[in-house]
Structure formats: C-alpha cells, structure tokens
N, C-alpha and C positions, 0 to 999 in steps of 0.2 A: 504493499500499500504506499509507497513511496511517490509522491507526486510532484515534487519541484526541487530543483537544484538551488544552492545558497545564492549564487550567482543572479537567478531569476527572481528570486527573493527581494533582493537589493534594487531591482528596478521597477516594483510596483508597489504601490501604497499598500499597508497591512490591510485595511478593509477590503480591497479587491482581492488580495490574496485569498482571504478568507472566504469571500464569496466563491472565488473560484473552486476551493478545496470542497466547499459544501455541493455545488453543482457536480463537480467531479464525483463525489463521493454518490450522491444519487445515481448518475448516470452507469459508473462502473463498478461501484462496490455495495449494490444493495444488500448483498447477503449478510454485511455485518449489521444491519437493522431488520432482516427478515429477508425470505428467500433463497433462492440457489445462487451462489456466487460464481458468475461465468469465468472470473479469473481464479478460481479456487486451485490451489497448487494440488499437483498429482501426489505430492507427499500427504496432504489432509486426506484425499480420496482413498489411498491407499490403507490408511488406519483404520477405516471403517469397512474394508472389504476383505484384508487379509483374515483368513481362518487359523483357528488355533490349530498347534499341531495335532493330528489324529492320533498322535501316541499317547498322548495325555488323555487320562479317562478320570472325570471328576466322581466325587462320591455318590452324587446323586445318579450317575450313569452306571452305577453297577448294582442293580436291584437284586440280583442274584445273591448278594452279601444281606443285605437289609430288609427285604420283604418278608421273609419267613419270620423274622424276629419280631415284626409288628402286625402281622397277621390277625392275632386276636386281641389286639390292644386298642385302647380308645387314645386317638392321637391328636395331638396339637401340632401345628407347623408355625413356624417363624421363617416367613418367607416373603420374597418381593419378586420384582420383575427379571432378576437375575437367577432363580430357582428352576432351571430347566433341566429337563432330561432330554437331551438331545435338543430337538425343537418344541417339545411338549412342557408345559408348566407342571411343576411338581404337585400341584393338587390336583390337577386334572388324571394324571398319571396315576397316583395312588387311588383315586376314586375308581378309575377304570379296572384297577386289580383289585377292587373289593375291599381296600382298606377303610377302616372305620375312623375318617378324619372327623373330628368334632368341631374344631374351631382352628381360626387362623390367627396369629397374632401379627399386627402390623408395626414397624419401627418407622424412624424419620423416612420423610418422602412418601410412606404411604405403600400399601399392598402392590399397587400398579407402578411405584415410582415417580409419580406426576405430581407431587405436591412440593411447594417451595420450601426451601430450607428454614428450618426452626419453626415452621406451622404446625400447629397441634392438630392432631388427627383425632377425629371422633369414632366412636364405636358404630358399626353399620353392618349390613349384609352384602355379601358378594353376590351381584346380579346373575351371574352365570351359574352358581353351585348353590346359591341359598345359605351357604355357610356363614355363621357369624365372625364378624372381624372385629377383634378385641384390639385397641389402641395401646400401644406401649409408647406412646410420644404425645400423651395427653395429660389428664389427671394423674397418671401413674405409668412411671416407665419401667416398674417391675412388676410381673404378674403377682396378683394377690392370690391368698389361699382359694378364695372362692372361684377365681378364674382357673386354678389349676385342680380343683375338687374333682371335677368329672373326666380327668385325664390319667391314663397310666404311664405315658411317655411324651416328650416333646422332641420335635425333629428342628434342629437349626439348620437352614441351608440359605445363606446370604452371602454374595461375593464382597469380599473386602477390598478396599483400595490400596491398603498398605502404609497407611500413615496413622500416627495415634490419634490425630483428631477428628478421623472419620468415625463417626459415632456408632456404626454397627457393632464395633467391638466393645464399647462401653455398654451397650444394649445386652451383648453376650454376658458380661459380667453380671449384670443385674438379672439376667435371666438364670444362670449359673447359682446366684445365691437365693432366688424364689425355689429352684428345684432342690437345692441342698436342704432348704428349712422345711420342704413340704415333702420330702423322701420321693420325688420324682426323678425317673432317669433322663437324662439328655444324651440324644443322639446326634452327632456333627456330621452331616455329610461336606466334607472338606473339599475346598477348592484353592487352586493355586493362588499366590500373591503377585500381583503385577509388578510389584516393587521387591520382591523377594531376593533379588539378585544383591543387595547389598544392605548395610547399617549405618546410619549415619543420624547426627542431630544430638542436642542435648537431652539428658535424661530427666524427665519430669520430677520436681522436688514435690515433697510431700505437701507444703504449703499451698501448691498450685493444684491441687487434686481438683477436678470437676469432670462434668459431663464429655468434655471433650480433651480430658486427660485423666482417664480412670487410672491408667496404670503405671508404675514408674519403670518406664520404657522410653528409648529415645523416639523421635519423630518419625523417622523411617526405622520401622522393628525388625523387617525382615523375617516375619512369620506368618504362617497361615493361621487362620481361626482356630484350628484344631491345636496347633501347636502353643497359641496364646492360651487357649484354655488349660493346656497341661501345665502351662507356666502358673496361670492363676491358681491351680489348685496346689501345685508342687511349692509354690512360695508363700502359700496360705494367705493369698490377698482376700479371700470372701470374709464376709462379716463373721465374727467370732471364731475364726480360722476353720470354719466348716468346709467339707470337702464334697463337690458335687459329683455324683454317680454317673461318670461320662462314658461314651462308647463313642468309637470314631470309625467312620469308612472313609480310609485314606485314598488320595489321590494316586491313582495309579501311573506308572511311568514319568514320575516329576522328580526333578530336582530345582533347587533353589536358582540356579544359574540359567535355567531356562527362560527363553523369552517367551511370555504369554501376553497374547493381546485378548482382551476381555471380549467376548461375543455379543453382550449387553452392557449399555452404558450402567456403570454402577448406581449412579444419581444423576439428576436432571442436568447438572452443569459439569458434568464429567463425559463428553460426548465421543471421546476417542482415545487411543492411545496415547497420543502427543499429552492431552490434557490430564492424563491419570498420572504421566511421568513428571509433568511441572507441578503438579498439585501440591506436594510437600514444600516447595521452593515459594509458590506465589501465594499460598493460602495466608501468609503473613500481611500481605496487603488488605486483607480484611480489617486489620486495625489501623489502617491509614486512611486518607482522604482519597487515594488513588483507585481507579477501576481496574479490575482484572478481566474485563469483557463479560461481566454479567450483564445480560440485557442484549448479547450479540448471539449470533449462531457459533461463536468460538470462544466461550469461557476457558479461564485458566490457558489462553492461548495469546492473548493480548493484555498490554499494561498502558494504561493512558490517564490522562486528566485535561481538562479545558484550558490548556496553556501550550501553544505553540512551541514555547522554548523548551519542551521536555521531549519533543522527538518529531519525526517527520511522518509517523503512521497517524491515521486516522478512523475513527468509528463512532457511532452515534449510539448510546445504549437506550433500548426500549423496552416496554412490557414484553415479555415472552410467557404467556400461559403455559402452566406446566414446567417451566423453567426458572424463571425469575420476573416477579412484579416489583415496580417500583425500583428499578436498579439505579446505583450510584450514578449520580450526572446525568439522568433520564433527559433526554433530547438535546444533550449537549456534545458540541464537537470536541472529542477526547485526542489528544496527541500523545505518542510514545512510542512503544516497541511492538512489532508484530513477529511473534514467535512461532508462526505455523510451518517455517520451513526447516526447522530444528529437525535433527536426526532424534527420534525418540530414545533409540538404544544407545545415544551417548549421554544422555541427561541424568544427574545426579542430583542430590539436594545441594542447593547453593543459597548463599545469602547475597550474591553478587546484585540481583537486580533490586533487592531491598535497599541496599546499601548505595547504589548508583543513583537510584532516584531520590533518597533522602539527600543526598549531596547535591543534586541538581535542582532541588525544589527551592524556589526563592524565599518562601515563608516557612521556615523549618519548624516553629512553634505550633504550625496547623497541620504538620504531616500527620503525627501520630494522635488521630482524633479520637481514638479509642485505645488508649495504652494499656487499660486493664485487660483488653482481649489480646492485644501482643503478648502480656504475661501469660495468660492462659494458653496460648497457641504454643509459646515456648516452653512452658512448664517452669519458668523462674522468672525473677524481675531483672534479671543481669543482662540479658541479651540487648533489650531496651536502651540500657545505660551505656553497652558497650558501643552500639550503634551511634547513639548521640554524641559520645565522646571521640568518635572518630577513627575508632579501631579498625583494623583490616579484617577481612574474613579469615585470613589465617592466624590472626592473632585470637579471633574470637574462638575458632574451632579448637585451638590450643587449650583453652578453659574449659571445655568441657570432655576431652580426651580421657582422662583418668577415669571418670564415672562410665564413659562409653566403652571404653576397654573392660571394665567390670562387666558390664551388662552382656557384652560379646561374649564371655566366660560363660556367665550364667545360660545365656541362651542356648549354648551348646547341649544342655543337659535336656532341653525340651524338644530339639528337632526330630522330626520324624523323618524327613526326607534329606538327602545329601544335599552338600553345598555345590 
C-alpha cells in the first residue's frame, strides 16, 4: 500500500496529498475497508488455501480411540468453529454416532466463533441440533455444579493460538477446576500449536494474574492445550492444589517443529497463518493508541494511526460485523506499516514494532493510553517502564532470560510431542 515517494510529497500541498491518498484508497484498496482486495498479495492468498500436512491427525480425527469410551456417557462439549472431524463439526459427528451429547459450553467469541472480543455470551439453543448452549463467557467463566450435574464426562476440543493471553487456555483452566471440584472426567482432543516451534517472552508474575494471564508461563509458551493441562495438574496450579482427572487423545505424527497452518481461523480477528504468527508481537498495541488493523480485512497484519508521519501505508477501519465493531480510529485514514508480505515461517515474537512506533510517536505521553492492559499482557509492570526508558529489545529480553530458561526446563517434563 505504498502510494507516493517523498519527493512527490514535497511538491504538493499536504491537503492535496491527503485527498489523493483517500481517493487512491477507495479506487485501488477497497479491501482494507471491506470487499476483496484486487491487489492482495499471493502470499496472503496462500495463507488461506494451503492445507495442513495429511500426516498430522488431530485428536478429534481419531474416533477409534475415544468413541467407545463415551458410548454410554452423558457428554458435555467445550467446542467452537475449530472443532472439526475432517470437514464435519464434532457436535454433528458425535450425534451421528449415537453419542448422548447433553449440552455445549461456549467460550469467548461464541460457539460459532463470530462474536466480537470481550462481548458476553448468553445461554441459548443451537438452532441446528436443539442442544442447549451454556455460556462460559458471561455470568460465569467456570461451569457451576448445577451445569455439570447431568454430565458424566466433558470433552474439550478447541484450537489454541499459542499465546498466553489467548483466552481459551484460561477457560481450560477454569474447566479443569470445575471438573476437579465435581469429580467429572475431562477428555482433551488435542490439536497442534501453530506457534509450537519456539518459546519466548516474559514469564507472567503472580501480581499480574488475570483471565488473559492465568498461568506462570511466557507469552509464547510452546505447548499444546493437552501439554498445558498436564502442566497445570503437575504444578498444582488448580484451586486448593486439586488434580483434574484427565484423559488425552494425542495428535498423531506431530512434533513441535512442524509447520502447522490452521484450517479454520481460531478467532474472528486471526484470519490467516500470518496473523497468527504476528499475534504475540502485535497484541501489545491493544494497550496503545495505535490500530493493528481491527476493522479491516487484515487484522494483526497492519499497524497504523491517523498521522502521515508514521508511515506510508494506509487503511481506514470500519465496522466489521462478526469481526470488530467500533474499531480504533473508525473512519479515519491510518498510516503505518503493511506486514502482509512477510514470510510467516520467519516470524518470531518481537518488540521491535512496539518500540519503533513508540519512538516515532510525537506525543509519547498519549501513546500508552491503557498502561494497565500492557502490564496484564506482559505479565509484569517492568516492560512498560523499560520501553519508556528507551531500552533496546536486546536489553529488555536479557532481563527475562533467567526466568524464561527456568520455564523451558519445567516445560520439558510435560511435553507429549518431540521438539
């Protein structure tokens, strides 16, 4: 989305340049505010069309292991749009196989994965099956005794995005506590971690425990949900040190170094492989005045703000039902960086984007407009101070190395799959 060279800018009044930008935007780059981008890079297209390796078989795709275990059970399901058996939803698959599915538990973004971030979810009925849907992202985030009373077993089959602040792993923790307290078995149908090939970031400090930081793990934790569940049990992180009765159907033919492209977007604003790989690095902008492309077709791939001094890329956030309503800087021209041509496989967690934008931003006192959110995402209150003090990324990473190394050693105890 580069439009003009600097020398061209020098020859035309600023208001005319701005008008030209907006006209050019609507004529050539309509997709950033809706529709299909005719100039979309081949790289972006490939992210959505590439298939997962046929050799990797997710837990849900191994019914020969789990169907007989649940044949005579009253089953509750924690599922969403990612819970597929090949191309069929797990709910439909189990009903077709005469499994007594009693209810569905819905997490953030809802059973269908089309509810904006943070929005509460109401109890309802699934129109297709008639099953009751019980919200675990509304009045309660943990199943109550009454909600579990008519169940023999709960199945968790949700695709994680591999970052500590992706809330499905916090919901897993709450579910484990409820199952442990009510003597219910939890069956995890495991799935690969799209960020499972590395570990990085500060380890969350106890003072900053929250629903976006439930565990004392780094931002990129390098675990599947089943491995994390084993860690939660093994480190006695559940309330009162209780242990959840776990059973796991492992992913077949998977190792952490494998490239894994999600067949379904794990949440509304992670639409492709690139956005998933950039997510841990760009999520920090949620605590700033900067937009990361929410309200466009390319969230977590664009960085911008309504100031032409911040870059030469351009997008205009607007309401996107099912993705983002009332986005940051709605209806305004945003300038910054277009990251859509990056190679996803080369991306690792980095602070460079956050540091660079902070250093370029003219009114630094306005940049971190939600500092408490930055602290919760980081899992400490040191990172914010380090960036504001002008420390380099290398200096900041050195400050969390010791705790990260300790975590890496602990992690080895709970790995199901080879590195």
